[in-house]
SEDOLO-169384 format. One record per residue: x, y negated, z negated of N, C-alpha, C, O, CB in turn; residue in one letter. Coordinates in pm, whole numbers, plus 32768, in hexadecimal, padded with zeros to 4 digits. Each point is the difference from the previous one (the first is absolute). Glycine has a CB too. Example, Ala and Ser with C-alpha at 12.3 -4.5 7.8 and 13.67 -1.06 7.14 Angstrom:
2
852782397CF47FA77F898000805A7F888000806880027FBE7EDB80737FC5A809A7F2280C580527F897FFA7FB37F937FB780337F917FEF804380AE80E8S
This chain:
340
862B7D707CE17F707FFE7FE77FE87FF57F637F957FCF7FDC803F80C180FFM80887F997EC77FE17FF87F7580097F6A7FD380617FB980187FF581397FC2Q7F3A7EE67FE280017F767FD0804780077F7C7FE580537FA97F447F6780CEM813A7FE37F7E80467FF67F8F7FC57F967F927FA47FB78026811E80948072L7F6B7FAB7EEC7FDE7FB67FA27F5B80257FD57FA07FC6803281237F868028D7F3481127F4C7F7180287FE17FB07F837FC6803C7FA47FC8801281568006P7F3A7F0880407FA37FA07FD87F8F802A7F9D7FFB807A7FF2803E7F2A80E4T7F76801E7EEA7FA780287FB47F9A8052802F7FEF7FFC807A804C7F577F26E7F8380F180257F83805680207F7C7FB480107FEB7FA67FAF8082810C7FD1R7F3B7F6580DB7F837FAF800D7F9680637FE9800E80758022804B7EDD8082H7F39807E7F207F7D8049800B7F967FA3801A7FB77FD37FA8809180D97FC3S7FB07F3781167F8F7F9D802B7FC0803080778015806F802F805F7ED27F77R7F3D8067808A7FAA8035807F806080078078806F7FCC800C7EAC7FC47FA4G809B80C280AA8057801E807B80237F68804D806A7FEC803B7F18811F7FE7L802B7EA97FD580227F848055807D7FAB7FC280527FC780477EAB802B7FFFE8105800F7F35807D7FC67FC68079805D801F806A7FCA80207F0D7FC57F22D808280EF80B78070805A801680297FF680908073801B801F7F41807F7F2BL7FF57F42810C80247FF0809580547F788008805E7FFA804F7EBF8088800DE80C77F1F7F5D804D7F7F800A808780207FBE80647FD680397EC97F897FBFE80DF80DE7FA48087801A7FD08056805D804E807A7FEE80057F297FE77F2BD801A809D81148047804B8053802B7FBE808C8060802880427F28808D7F43L80307EEF809980267FB1807E80827FB87FD580527FED805A7EB27FEC8002A811880017F3480707FB67FD1807380717FF180727FE880297EF77F567F5AA8076813E8042806080647FF1803780398075807A800A800C7F20801E7F37A80148001811980168038807B80577FA280567FFF7F867FEF7F2880F77FFBL81267FC2807280477FB080677FAB7F8F803C7F888009801880FA80C4801DP7FCD7EC87FE07FC77F7480237F9E800B80727FAE7FA5800F81267FEA7FA9E7F2F80DF809D7FA6800080787F6B800B7FD37FA17FE18048811A808D8047T7F3B7FC47EF27F7B7FFE7FCE7FD67F837FB47F8D7FF87FD6808C80F78023Q803A7EB37FF47FF97F907FB97FBA7F8A804F7FCB801C806B8101803B7F1AG7F327F3280527FC77F8B8043805F7FAB80367FD37FA0803C7F7F80697F3AS814180048082805E7FA58038804980398073806A7FCF80277FAA7FCD7F02R7FB880C5810B8041803E807E7FC57FC980727F9580318026809A809F7F71F80057ED280A67FC47FCD80857F647FC97FD97FAD801F805680EB809F804DY7F437F0B7F0B7F7E80047FCF7F947FE080717F95803C800580CF7F837F17P7FC07FDC81407F9D7FD880637FF4806A80657F8E8022802080A17EF17FBDL8038812780598003807180637FBE80707FC87FAD803E8044811F7F7A801DI7F53806F7F197FC9807A7FCC7F5E7FE77FEE7FAE8059801781417FE97F6DR7EF17F4880537F797FE07FE87FB3802F80827FAF805C8005808C7ED87F59R7FEF807D81077FBE800B80858008808B80287F958032802380A17EE88021W803B81387FC08004807C80247FA380557FB77FBA804B8043811E7F897FFCA7F1F802D7F4F7FA080547FB67F687FF080187FAB80597FF381037FA17F6BL7F3E7F7F80C97F737FE880317FDF802380857F8F8028801D80717F307F53H8064809B80EA7FEB80138091801F808A80347FB880358055807C7EE17FC2V803181237FB8802B807980367F8D80787FE47FE68050805A811C7F587F80I7EC6805E7FB57FB4806B7FE37F827FF780647FDA8065803D80807FA57EC5P7F6A7F81810B7F9C7FDD80618013802D80837FA58039803B803A7F177F4AF809E809A80B38028801D808E800D808E7FF67FB2803F804880C77EEB7FF9L7FD8811A7F758002809A80017F7780407FF57FE08059804F80FE7F9C7F47L7ED67FE480117F7880397FF77FAF7FED807F7FB8805C8028804E7F797EE6L80037FBA81317FAE7FDA8079804B806B806B7FB580438048800B7E9A7F79A80B78132804A803B805E805F7FCE808C7FE47FDA804A805B80F27F267FBCA7F3480B47F6A7FCD80837FDC7F7E802580237FE3806E803080A77F7F7F2DA7F1A7FAB808A7F708018801D7FEC800F809A7FA88049802D80127F2E7F00V80A58039812C7FF0800D80998029809580247FCA80438058806F7EB77FD8F802E812F7F7F8043808A80327F9F80627FD17FEA8061804981137F5F7FA7V7EC780357FA37F9D80677FD37F84801080587FC98069802280857F657EFDL7F8B7FA581027F7C7FF7805D80248053808A7FB4805080367FFD7EAE7F67W80C680E2808E802A803B8086800B809880027FDD8046805F80A17EE97FC7R7FB881007F618022808A7FF57F8080537FDF7FF68071803080F77F4E7F85E7EB6800E7FFF7F8B80447FC77F7D7FC6802C7F9780207FC780F380167F79F7F797F7B811F7F707FD380287FAF805780447F8A7FE0801180C77F5B7FFCR7FDF814280257FAF8066803F7FD680637F987FAD8055802180C77F8C80B7D7FC2801C7EA37FF480647F977F827FEC7FBD7FEC7F8E7FD581038081800BV7EB5804C80107F857FE17FB9800C80387F6E805980527FE97F1D7FB380F7S803F7FD97EC77FFF80297F727FE680927FFE803780497FAD7F777ED87FFFV8009810780A47FE680927FF680788054802B8015806C7FC97EFB7F658062G813E80018036807C80468021806580097FA2804C80607FF87F867F6280CFE80327FBB7ED780537FF17F907FE680677F9C805580477FCC7FB87ED0805EI7F6980EA7FBC7FC8806D7F9A8013808A8021801880537FA87F437F168025A809C80B880B080268083801D8086801D8006802980747FFB7F1D7F95806CA81037F967FA4809780277FEB802580207F6B805180567FDD7FE97F1080E9S7F7D80467EE6800F801B7F767FCC807B7FC6803780397FA27FC87EE98055M7F91810A80437FD780877FE98055807A80297FFE806D7FC87F367F25804CR8119804B8059805B806B8038808880177FA7804E805F800E7F537F5F80E3A80697FDC7EB6806E80147F997FFB80877FBD806780437FF87F967ECA7FDEW7F91811E7FFA7FEE80677FA3802B7FE47F77803E7F977FEF7FD580F480C5G7FD77FC27EE780327FF97F81809780067FF180387FBC7FAA7EF680A2801DY810E7FE98081809580247FFB80447F75801380537FD87FAF7F99812480B8G7FEF7EBD800380437F74801E7FEB7F987F9A805A7FB37FDE7F86807A810AS7FA27FD17EE57FDF7FA67F8F805680137F9180447FA37FD57EDF805A806CV80DE808F7F81805C80217F9C808D7FD6801F80417FC27FAC7F2E80F4801EV80C27F6A80AC808D7FDD801880157F687FFE80657FD27FCB7FB7810080BEW7F8C7EE07FAB800B7F707FFC80077FC67F5F804F7FAB7FD67F268051811FA8035803D7ECC7FFB7FC87F62806D803B7FB980307FC17FA27ED8802B8051L812C80928030807E802E7FCA80797FB38030805D7FED7FB27F3B80ED803FT806B7EFD807D806E7FA680357FFC7F807FC6806B7FC67FEF7F9380A980DDL7F9F7F5D7F157FF27F7C7FC88025800A7F6A80407FA57FCB7F0A801980E0S809280A87F15802A80147F6F809C80177FFD80467FCF7FA87ECE809C8017A811F7FE580AA809680068005804C7F88801380687FED7FC07F7580DD8092A7FF47EDD800480317F7D801780097FAA7F8780677FC87FDA7F40804F8100S7FE87FE27EEE80097FA27F75806080497F8980397FC07FA77EBB7FE28089F811380DD7FE08063803A7FA0808B7FE6801F80547FEE7FA87F1180BB8030T80B77F5580B0808A7FD8802F80157F767FE180707FE57FD57F9180B880E0L7FA97F037F5680057F767FD6801D7FF47F6D80487FA97FCE7F1A801E80E4M806080997F0E801D7FF17F6E808280367FC980267FE27F8F7EF08028805FG8130804980688086802D7FEA80647F958029806E7FFB7FC87F4680EF805AL802E7EC7803480497F81803180067F9E7F8F80677FCB7FD67F4B80528119V7FC57FCB7EDE7FF17FBC7F888049801D7F8680367FA67FC07F0B8046809EE80C380927F7F8045802F7F8080977FED802780477FDC7FA27EFB80DB800AW80F67F5980C180867FE88022801F7F6B7FEE80617FD77FC17F9B80ED80DDL7FA37EE97FA480247F757FFD7FFB7FCC7F76804E7FA57FE37F60803F80FEG800180497EC57FEC7FCF7F72808A802F7FAE80397FB87FAE7EA7805F805DL8147806380178079801A7FB4807A7FBD803A80617FE77FB97F3C80EE8004R805F7F1080B5806C7FAC80387FF57F6C7FC980687FC37FE87F9B80D380EFW7F927F367F177FF77F777FD580137FFC7F6380017F927FC87F5F80328101A80B080B37EEC801B80097F847F8D801F7F9D800B7FFD7F8580A37F7680C1G7EE880AA7FFE7F81802E7FA67FFB809880027FE4803F80667F8D7EED7FD2A80A981087F57800180987FF57F7B80327FD47FEA80227F8C81087FDF803CR7EAC800380A67F7C80327FE180068095802D804E802880577F377EEE7FC7L801E813E7F9B7FEA808880327FB67FF580877FD47F998033802380C87EDEP8005802381227FD07FF1808A7F5F7FF580067FCE7FBD805B810780CB7FF5L7EE87FAE7F617F6E7FE87FFB7FC87F7980107FB07FE4805A805A80CF7F20P80257EF480297FD37F7E801580327FB0807C7FB77FA98030803680627EE2P8087800F811F802F7FD180747FB2802B80797FEC7FB3805E80E580477F32A7F038082806E7F9E803980757F7F7FAD7FF27FC97FD280648093812F7F9BL7F757EEC7F897F737FB47FFF801C7F6E801A7FB37FC2804A7FDF80DF7F09W80D57F228077800F7F7B801F80187FEC809B7FC37FA9803F809580357ED4G7FFB8071812280067FF580937F7B8012804F7FDB7FB5805B810A809E7F87S7EDB80157FF17F70800D804D7FA47F8980007FC57FDC80668041810C7F5AF7FEE7ED97FC97FB87F907FDB80287F8D805B7FB07FBC803F803C80977ED5L808F7FA080EE805D7F8D80527FDF800D80917FD77F9F804180F9806A7F1DA7F41806880D48004801780977F758012802E7FE27FCA806B80FF80A17F90N7EC37FDD7FC27F7A800880177FBD7F7180157FAE7FEF805B805980EA7F21A801C7EC780307FB97F87801880507F9F805E7FC47FB080477FCC806F7ED4I80F77FE880E380537FB480427FF28013809F80047FA38051808D80677EDDG7F5E807F80EF7FF1803580937F8A7FB08032800A7FC080688050813A7F74H7F377F067FDD7F747FE6802F7FF07F6580157FCE7FCD80647FD381077F1BT80927EE2800D7FEB7F737FEF80667FA2804E7FED7F87800D7FB480B97F12L80C98003811480687FB7803680627FB27F918000801D7F887F5C7FCF8147G80EF7FB77F69806E7FB67FB48041806A7FA280017FEE7F867F817F258080A80B181548031801F807F7FAC80657FEE7F937FF9803F7F977FD58043812EN80967F237F56805D7FF17FA27FD17FBF7F7D801E802C7F9080787FCF812DL7F1E7F9B7F5A7FC77FB47F927F9680477FBB7FFE80087F8580397F3380EDL7F6481017FE37F8A80527FBB803180737FBB7FEC80067F877F797FBB8123V80D8809A7F90803980767FC280627FE07F908001804B7F9F7FE180278137S80767F1F7F2F80487FD27F8C7FB87FDA7F88802280247F8F806E7F99810CG7F067FF77F827FAD7FCC7F957FB380797FB27FF07FFF7F867FF57F1F8107A7FF5813B7FBC7FBD807F7FC7806B804C7FB57FE1802E7F927F737FE5812EV812180007F6D807780397FBD80197FBC7F78800780417F98805D7FF58149R7FAB7F347F2680187FCA7F967F9680117F90802380117F8B80607F638104A7F0380897F937F9580147FAE800280857FC47FE8800C7F887FA17F5980FAR809180FE7FC5800B809A7FCC806C80147FA07FF1803D7F967FBF8016813FF80C37F747F55807D80367FCB801E7FAA7F82805B80207FB4800180318139Y7F5C7F487F0080167FA27F8D7FF480607F7980517FF07FA47F447F2E80E5D800F813C7F707FED80547F8E807D80537FE38012802C7F8F7EFA7FDA80A3R814B801180338074805D7FF480727FA47FED806D803780087F358087808AF805F7EC97F5980757FB27FE680487FD5808080737FD47FF77FA080A47F31G7FB57F918147804E7FE080827FF17F6980137F937FC78001804181228073V80AF7ED57F9C7FFB7F7280107FCA7FD6808A7FFB8056805880C37F9A7F08S7F1C7F9C80B77FD87FCB808A8070800E805F7FE4802D806F7F817F2F7F2DL811980838049807A80068056800E808B803580228014807480517F387F08K7F6E812280268000808880267F9A8027804980188057805380547FD07F02Q7F1B7FAD80A37F97800F8059801A7FCC808E7FE0804480617F957FAF7ED9V80C67F9580D280137FC380758077805C80527FF2801F80767FBD7EE97F1AA80C4811D8020805F805280317FB480938043801C802C806F80987F5A7ED1A7EFF80AA80767FBE808380277FA87FE4807A80008053805A7FFE80097EB1T7FB27F2E81027FAF7FE3806080577FEC80807FD0802A80697F877F797EF0T8123802180AA803F7FE78070804C8088802B80068020807680097EDF7F4AV8027814A7FDF802A8087800D7FA8805C8050802B804D8056803C7F8C7EDBF7F15801A80AC7F918064804180057FC380918006804E80607F477FEA7EC1H80B17F3E80F37FED7FD8808A807A802080607FF4802080777F757F2C7F29G810A80A7801D80738028804E7FFB808D801F80228020807280607F347F2BV7F5B810680137FEF809080237F9B801B805D80138054805880377FE27ED9S7F4A7F8A80C77FA0800C807180367FE180837FEA804D805D7F6F7F7D7F0CF80F47FBD80A980317FCF806B806D805F804A7FFD801D80777FC87F077F19A80958102801780778050803B7FC780948019802F803F805E80947F2F7F1CV7EE380C7803D7FBE8073801C7FAC8008807E7FFF80668045800A7FAD7ED4G7FB47F8981037FAA7FE9807680627FF780727FE8803E80687F5A7F467F19L813180308072805E7FE5806C8044807C8020801C8016807680037F037F49S8001813F7FE18041807F80187FA4806A804D801F804A805D80677F867ECEA7F07802080957F988072804A7FE97FD7807F8010805480597F727FE97EE5L80577F4380E37FF87FCA808F806A800980557FE6801480777F947F647F37A80FE807C802E8072800D804D80148097803180108023807580527F137F09G7F9C811A801480138094801C7F91802C805F801C8046806280507FE77EB6A7F1B7FAE80CF7F898035805680157FD380847FEF805380587F6E7FAA7EF4S80CC7F7980DA80017FCE80898071805580417FF6801880797FB37EEF7F50L80C381287FF38069804480457FE9809880178037803F805A805C7F157F42L7F1080E480037FE88088800A7F908027805D7FFE806C803C805A7F9E7EE6I7F4B7F9980E77F8D802B806380288015808280487FAE803A7F247FDB7F50A806980EC80B180308024808C7FAA7FC080707F957FCC7FE380BE81107FBFD7FD57F2580CE7FC57FC2807A7F7D800E80127FC67F9D802D80F480828030G7EF3805B7F867F87801280027FAB7FB27FA37FA07FBC802280A78107802FH7FE57F4F7F347FB67FB07F9080087F62802A7F9C7FB97FFA80A881017F3DD803A7F1580F480067F6F800A7FA17FDA80677FD07F8F7FFC811B80647FBDR7EF4806780A97F997FD480677F777FDD7FC07FAB7FC3804180C880D3806AA7F797F8E7EE07F757FF17FC27FF87F677FDE7F977FC18012805B813A7F83V807E7ECE803B80077F7A7FCD80317F90807080288029806D8008804A7EA8T7FCD7F1380D380197F9C805980937FC37FDD80217F8F80237ED880457FF9R8153807D7FA1808E7FD67FD180578054806E7FFD807B80047FD17F607EDDI80797FDD816F8053803980748069804B7FB280237FE87F8D7FB77F59812BA805881237FA0807280587FB680847FAB7FE5803C801A7F977F6B80C280E4G808C7EC47FD780747FB07FDD7FE27FA77F9480597FEE7FAD7FF7801F8130P7F327FAE7F127FED7FAF7F9A7FF2804B7F8980277FCB7F987F817F9880F5V8020811D7F6D7FF8804F7F88808D80227FC780207FF17F8A7F05806C80CBA812F7FD58015808D800E7FD4804C7F8E7FBC803B80057F947FC1808E811FD7FF77F097FA080407F8B7FC27FD27FC67F77804C7FCC7FAE7FD780088136G7F55803C7F0F7FC77FCF7F7C8028806D7F8D801F7FDC7F8E7F107FA580F1L80CE80F67FA4801F80737FA3808F7FE67FD080117FFA7F867F5380B380F4G81047F437FD980837FEA7FE480157F807FAD80547FFF7FA67FE1807E8129V7F7F7F177F4D800A7F7A7FC47FCF80227F6980437FDC7F9F7F8C7F8A814CL7FB980E17F087FC7800D7F838060805A7FA180177FDD7F8C7EF9800580E5L812080867FC2805A80547FB080787FB47FE1802A800C7F8D7F8280C080D8L80977EE47FF0807E7FA97FEE7FDF7FA17F8580527FE87FA87FF4801B8162A7F3A7FCA7EFA7FFA7FA07F8D7FE2803C7F8B801C7FC07F9B7FA57F9C80EAG800381267F6D7FF680517F848093802A7FCD801B7FFF7F887EF7805980C9V81457FCC800B808D80257FE180437F867FC0804080087F977FCD80A1812CS7FDE7EDB7F8880497F897FD57FCE7FEE7F7880577FDA7FB27FC57FB98132A7F6580807EE67FD77FE57F72803E80607FA6801C7FDC7F8E7F107FC980B9Y80ED80DB7FE4804B80517FA480937FD87FE7803280047F907F3680AD80B9V80DC7F28802580797FD57FF180187F837FA8805B7FF77FAE7FB980758123V7F927F357F4A7FFD7F817FBC7FED80287F6B804E7FCC7FB07F4F7FAB811EL800B80DB7F057FFD80267F73806980467FC980167FFE7F877F1A80028096C811E80478041807880477FC480837FB57FFB8065802B7FC97F31809B8087G80607EC37FF180837FAC80087FF77F877FB580637FD47FC57FCB807F8114T7F547F6B7F277FE57F817FCC7FED80127F5E7F9D803C7FD57FF47F748117L80C7801F7EC47FF180207F6E7FD97F7F7FB57FD980097F8B80D680B48083K7F5B7ECD802F7FCC7F7D7FBC7F7C7FEF801F7FD38029806A80FA7F6B7F9FR7EED802F7FA17F6C7FD880287FE97F9C807B80567FAE801F7F7E80717EEAP7FC47FEB81307FE47FAA807C7FC07F807FAB7FB6800D7F9E801680C48136L805C7EBD7F627FC87F887FD57FB97FB1806F80397FE480698076801B7EECR7ED37FDF808F7FD57F99806F7F6B7FD97FC67FCD80417FA480C3802F8145G7F367F287F507F777FD07FEC7FE97FF67F537F93800C7FC88015806F8135F80D47F6C7EC57FEA7FF17F6D7FFC80807FA87FE07FFE7F897FA47F3D80BCG80A0813880047FF280677FAE807380608016803F7FF6806A7ECC7FE57F94H811780817FA9806D805880077FB98095801A7F9D80277FC381077F397F95S7F9380DB80F97FD2808480298075806F800B80627FED80477EE47F948037L80A980F07F3A8068806B7FF27FE0806E80497FA580467FD480927F767F5DK8004806681417FD6807F804B801880747FB380537FF77FA57FDB7FA7812AL7F9880CE7F45800B80837FBE807980408039803A7FCC805F7ECD804E7F7CP812380567FEF806A805180337FCE805280807F8A8015801C80DB7FFA7EF1S8002801781367FE2804B80867FAC80757FDE7FAA801E805381317FA0801DW7F2E808E7F217FBA80727FD07F6A7FD17FF07FA880438035812F80237F52R7F0E7F3280377F847FD67FF77FB87FD380797F878010800E80C27FC47F24V80137FE981347FCD7FD6807A7FD6807A80587FA17FF6804E80F07F3A7F9FA7FB9814580057FDA8069804B7F7A80467FC57FB48040804A81487FD87FF9L7EEC7FD57F337F86803B7FCD7F837FA0803A7F918029802480F2803E7EF8A7FA97F1980E47F907FA580257FE08033809E7F8A800A802180C67F147F31Q800D80FF81067FE2800780817FB5809A80157FA58013805181317F387FF2I7F5C81147F6C7FBF808080077F7280047FD37FAB80368046812D80237F9BG7F0A7F6B7FA47F797FF67FCA7F997FA6805A7F8A8019801580EA80057F00L7FD77F72811A7FAC7FAB804D7FE3804180957F977FE9803B80CD7F457F39G7FF4811880BB7FE4804280897F9480627FEC7F9D7FFF8048814F7FE9800BA7F2680727F467FA280757FEA7F7A7FC67FED7F9E802E803B810F80677F5AV7F497EF080097F7E7FCE7FE87FC27FCF80847F8F8025802080B47F9D7EF2D7FFB7FF781317FCC7FC4807B7FD8806F80697FA27FF0804D80F27F417F87N7FBF814780287FD9806E80617F8580457FC07FB28033805081457FF6800AA7EED7FE07F2C7F98802F7FCF7F7F7FAB80147F9980398021810580347F4DV7F647F2080827FA27F87801B7FC5801280907F88800D801781057F4C7F4EA7FE480A781047FDE801880867FAE807B80147FA38004805181267F877FE8A7F5B80DB7F7B7FBD807C80137F6A7FFD7FE97FB580508038811D80157F88G7F047F3B7FEA7F7B7FFF7FE57F9E7FEB80837F9A8042801580B67F677F02I7FE77FE681437FA97FE880798028807680617FA6802C8048804D7EC37F9EI80848147802480228064805B7FB480867FFB7FDC803F806380F87F537F91W7F1780917F8A7FC180817FDE7F6A7FF5802B7FC18066801E80E57FC67F17T7F1E7F5080CD7F7A7FFE802B7FE57FDE808C7F8D7FE58023804A7FE77F04L808F8033812E7FF58007808A7FF980898042803C805F7FCE80357ED38023L7F4980DA807C7FF8807E8047808A80408010805F7FB7801B7ED77FF4805CP80D880D47F7A806C804D7FFE80437FEF80957FBB800C80657FD980987EDEE80F37F4080C280347FFA807B7FF47F6D804A803A7FE6806A7F8F81177F96G7FEC7EB27FBE7FF07F78804380817FB0801980177FC580697F0E80347F28S812E800B8003808C7FB38007805080577FA37FCB803C7FA37FE27EC38085V80D981077FF4806B80377FB4800C7FAA7F7E7FDE7F8A8004809C80CD80D3G7FB67FE27EB5800F7FB07F89806E7F8F80077FEF7F937FCA7FC2813A7FBEY80C27F5680C180627F967FF57FDD7F9A806180267F8D7FE8808981097FCDF7F097F8380BE7FDB7F8F80517F967FB27FA87FFF7F857FFD803180F780EES7F7D7FCD7ED27F9E7FB17FB2802D7FA07F9F7FC77F957FE87FBA811E8035F81007F847FA080357FA47F9E80487F868045800A7F927FCB800E81357F93V80187F598119802C7F8C804D7FA97F8A8018802B7F8E801180518113804FG7F037F827FA17F997FA980167FD57FC07F7A7FE27F897FF07FDA80FD80DAA80447FE77ECC7FD07FCE7F7F804E7FA07FBC7FCA7FA57FC17FD88121802DY80E77F48801B80607FAB7FB37FF67F79801D7FF77FB17FA2809B80FB8056A7F6E7F2280957FF77F7180287F6D7FCF7FE07FEA7F8B7FE180CE809480DFP7EEE80387F487F7B7FCE7FE17FE47FD07F597FBA7FA27FDB7FFD810980F7S80917FAB7EE180007FE07F7A80467F727FEC7FC97FA77FBF803681568008V806B7EF7806B804C7F747FFB7FAB7F96802A7FF57F9A7FBB80DE80CA8076V7EEA7FAD80457FBD7F84802F7F797FFA7FB27FC47F957FFD80AB807180F6V7F62805D7ED27F8D7FEE7F9B80377FC57F867FB17FB67FC57FCF810E808EG80F87F497F77802F7FAD7F82801B7F7B80307FD57F9E7FC3809581227FC1L7FDE7F3480EB80227F7D802B7F807F8E801A800B7F857FFC80C48105806DA7EC27FBC7FAE7F9B7FA580227FB97FBF7F8A7FB47FA18011803480E380B7S80337FB37EBB7FC47FC67F797F7A801980087FBD7FC57FAB80DE7F888032H7F208104807D7F7A802A7FF07FF180697FA08044806680087F947F5A80D0V7FC6802A7EBF8005805D7F967FF3809C803D7FA4802480497FF27F1A7F0FP80CF8110807F7FFC808A8024802B800680A48000806F80357F387FCA7F05G80E57F6E810580157FFD807D7F91802D805B80148031806F80C67FE57F47G7EAF7FD880167F878031803F7FF17FC8808880057F8680157F9080927F10V805A8043813A7FE87FC1809380867FFA804F80148033806E7F287F347F39G811D8051800D80837FF2804C804E8078800C803E801680697FCA7F117F4EV7FFC81307FDE8030808B7FFD7FC7805C80658047804B80447FD97F917ED7F7F51801E80EF7FBD8063805680167FC980918011804E805D7F397FFA7EEDE80B77F3080C5801D7FCC80918089802D802F800E802880747F657F0A7F65G80ED80CA7FD8808D801E802880048093802380328025806A80347F257F00S7F6A810780417FFD809680177FBA801D80748038804780527FD27FEA7ECCM7F7E7FA380FA7FAF8021807D804A7FCF807C7FF9804480667F2A7FA97F1AS811E7FAC807F80557FCB806F8069804F80218017801580777FB67F1F7F4EA808A810A7FCA8065805480297FEA8085801A805080438041801F7F347F56L7F2180B880367FD7809380227FB07FF980787F8C7FD87FF38070807B7F20L802C7FCA81587FD57FEE80837F94806980237F967FD98030814C7FC48009A7F3380DD7FB47FA5806080387FBD80567F8A7FD0806E801D80C37F9980C0S7F677FCF7EAE7FB980397F897F647FE180257FEA7F8D802480E680477F1EV7ED4807880BB7F857FE0801B7FCC7F967F9A8020800D7F8A7FC680D580E1P7FC67EB17FBE7FDB7F987FA77FAA801C7F86800B7FC47F95800B7FC4812EP7F8A80E07F5A7FA2801A7F90804280557F947FDE7FEC7F8B7F5F80058114A811D806A7F7D8042804B7F8F805B7F957FB480067FF97F857FFB80F68101P80457EC07FD280617FA07FC77FAC7F997F9380327FE47F94806D802A815CL7EF27FC77F347FA77FA87FBF7FD880537F7480007FD17F8F7FA57FB58163A804080E17F2B7FCA80647F868077800C7F9B7FF27FF97F867F6980A18119A811C7F797FA2807680187FA6801E7F7B7FB280217FFE7F89804480B7811BA7F8E7EE67FA5801F7F6D7FB47F967FFA7F8980237FD47F93802F7F9E8155F7F3980B77F2D7FA380007F8B802880507F977FFF7FD67F8C7F59800380FEL80CF80A37F98802780567F8E80767FDA7FC1800E801E7F8A7F8B808E80D9G80C17F157FDA80837FC57FC57FCD7F937FA480257FFD7F8A807B80318148Y7F107F7F7F5D7FE27F877F9C7FB180447F7A80187FD67F8F7FCB7F67814AR7FD581127F397FA780427F96806A80517F977FF67FEB7F877F2980358131L813C80357F78805080527FB580797FA97FD0803280217F947F7E80B280EDA807E7ED17FBA80807FC47FD87FEE7F6F7FCC805F7FC37FCF801680CF80DFF7F0F7F387F5D7FF07F717FDF7F7C7FF87F9F80117FD77F8E80627FD38161F7F1C80777F377F7C7FEA7FBA7FF8805F7F917FD97FD37F947FB37FE1813AL809280C27F3A7FEC80637F95806A7FDB7F8D7FD47FF67F8E7FD680CB811FL80DA7F2B7F6880687FDC7F9C7FD47F7C7FD280137FEF7F8780B0809380E1P7F027F137FDD7FE37F827FCA7F8780107FA27FF67FBF7F98806A7FCB8137L7F4A80C97F587F8080137FA0803E80477F817FD57FCA7F9A7F688054812FL810D803A7F20803980447F9880507F9A7FAF7FF27FFB7F86801180DF80FEI80547ED37FBF804D7FA47FBB7FAF7F977FCD80197FCF7F92809E806880EEA7EE07F9C7FCE7FA67F887FC47FB8802A7F847FF67FB57F9F7FE27FEE8145G7FF280DB7F207FB6802E7F94806680117F7D7FDB7FE37F8F7F7580968122V812C7FB67F6A8065801E7F8A80247F687FC780077FE77F87806D810C80ECA7F9E7EBC7FE280237F797FCD7F967FC47FAF801B7FC97F95806E8018812BL7EEF80277F757F9E7FCF7FB67FE4803A7F817FD07FC17FA17FE680068123A806C80C87F397FE6803C7F8480787FD67F947FE57FF47F887F9880D580FCG80FF7F237FAB80657FD87FB17FE57F6B7FCD80267FDD7F90807580C780F0D7F257F0B7FD17FE57F6C7FD77FA0800F7F9A80127FBA7F9C80177FD58140A7F6C80C47F267F9C80087F9E804280457F887FDF7FD27F927F6180338119V811080597F56804E802F7F8880567F907FBE7FFF7FEE7F86800980F780E5H803C7ED77FE380507F9C7FBF7FA17F937FBA801D7FD37F9180A380578121R7EDB7FB37F8C7F947F9C7FC67FDA80327F8780047FB27FA17FA38006812DH802F80C97F1D7FC6802E7F7B806D80097F9B7FE47FF07F897F66809380E8R812E7F937FB3806F80097FB280217F6F7FBD801B7FF07F89803680D78110R7FA77EE67FB9802C7F767FDA7F8B7FB07FB480137F8C7FDA808F807480F9S
């Protein structure tokens, strides 16, 4: 994952930085990777997934009124709202720790506070706008330029963060699918044998990643790039931080649901694949696609509280951080303009 051969620093607009990061990141983000197939897939698949999500949402929530959703939101109480906001802040803090670890691994020795802030800006904007690798990478490049972090180090940190998220989510989902008992599994539409098989497969993949990091010493080469895997110790840190981060993020929705409506581990078993589907859809923030997948998998959760929990999740984990990050970036742009 670590990009070799450092390059010059850039201090330009986000659009220019996105183009450079598209070249610095693995070639699946570039323009020469099966261009025709990729172009059609990126145009057609989001519409197909969004259309399917709209149908699922209509089917699940067609009998739910706005008044019922509002009543479910009032039933949260101040305690649940505080918990949701606290879990959102905790998730962004954990993402910041992954960022700091990735920066140090890429050779950029930044203190923890700027790494936490840079991670917050990148993830708050990237989560909501979609195209996460390029968008979040461009925000990172813009912010870390003042600390002397090269574009190659930004690209390495961005990939490191993405891998940490993937292996952490896989570990959490695999463990949850295996831990959930029979009663909890009855709440979801994931059959027991399927859940067990997926859990074993996901944990096997995570274990294979650790083994590969511990045994493969030479850089991986492909798509015109050289990528150096981290040590097995760093890989374990990626898995641990990524799993806890995803567990905390899932808890934002779960804490807003009525008590006893679904067990946590069964809920995570539905949450994890829904996150993946939302990311794969390339719809900004996975809006609609994520909710459609969740509502399809959570069979017996009442629709009104579930819809209210979705709204609370979007507010606490997407819109509020995006607002804070947008104001901060606008203020930083004004400050730089005045200095120049």
